[in-house]
C-alpha distance (Angstrom), angle and dihedral (degrees) to the residues before:
residue distance angle dihedral
X1 . . .
X2 3.78 . .
X3 3.81 92.8 .
X4 3.77 127.2 24.9
X5 3.80 121.0 -158.7
X6 3.78 129.5 -167.5
X7 3.82 86.6 -97.7
X8 3.80 90.2 59.1
X9 3.79 92.6 49.9
X10 3.82 92.1 44.9
X11 3.79 92.5 50.2
X12 3.78 92.8 50.3
X13 3.79 92.6 48.9
X14 3.80 92.6 47.8
X15 3.81 90.4 48.6
X16 3.79 91.7 52.3
X17 3.81 91.5 49.5
X18 3.81 93.0 47.3
X19 3.80 89.3 53.3
X20 3.81 93.9 47.4
X21 3.82 92.7 -109.7
X22 3.78 93.4 135.3
X23 3.80 98.8 155.3
X24 3.80 90.5 52.2
X25 3.81 89.8 51.2
X26 3.80 90.8 52.9
X27 3.81 91.8 47.0
X28 3.78 90.3 50.2
X29 3.80 90.3 50.0
X30 3.79 90.9 53.6
X31 3.80 90.7 47.6
X32 3.80 90.2 50.7
X33 3.80 90.1 51.6
X34 3.81 92.1 50.0
X35 3.81 89.4 50.6
X36 3.80 91.8 53.2
X37 3.80 96.2 -113.3
X38 3.80 112.9 169.6
X39 3.81 108.6 -115.4
X40 3.78 120.0 -125.5
X41 3.79 133.6 -171.7
X42 3.80 92.4 -98.4
X43 3.79 92.6 57.2
X44 3.77 91.5 46.7
X45 3.80 91.1 49.6
X46 3.81 92.6 50.4
X47 3.78 93.2 47.5
X48 3.80 92.5 48.6
X49 3.81 90.2 50.7
X50 3.80 91.3 48.8
X51 3.78 94.6 47.7
X52 3.81 91.4 45.9
X53 3.80 91.0 52.1
X54 3.80 90.1 50.5
X55 3.80 92.2 43.1
X56 3.79 85.8 -125.0
X57 3.78 102.1 163.5
X58 3.79 94.4 172.2
X59 3.81 92.6 56.2
X60 3.80 91.3 47.7
X61 3.78 90.2 53.0
X62 3.80 90.1 49.5
X63 3.81 91.1 49.5
X64 3.80 89.7 48.5
X65 3.80 89.4 53.0
X66 3.81 89.9 50.7
X67 3.80 91.1 49.1
X68 3.80 90.3 52.2
X69 3.81 92.6 45.5
X70 3.81 95.0 47.5
X71 3.79 91.9 43.8
X72 3.78 103.6 -121.5
X73 3.76 99.9 161.2
X74 3.78 131.2 177.4
X75 3.79 90.4 -123.4
X76 3.81 92.6 61.1
X77 3.77 93.2 66.4
X78 3.76 100.3 37.3
X79 3.79 116.0 115.6
X80 3.73 120.8 -127.8
X81 3.79 111.7 -114.7
């Protein structure tokens, strides 16, 4: 692809996770970070699933730090009742 968007990266990560290719999903996440891709909730979700499946505590802690740094909070996505 000539241009990759965050949707492209998210889709690839989700596809890897759905096909039990957890290490590939984590590698892709790191590549996305190095390329300056803006993280979104779908990427974070895929990476957390992959690291949980691999019992990769260190990666989960790193993802948590990214979530805190970027500012993805639970309150942002809560619906008003």
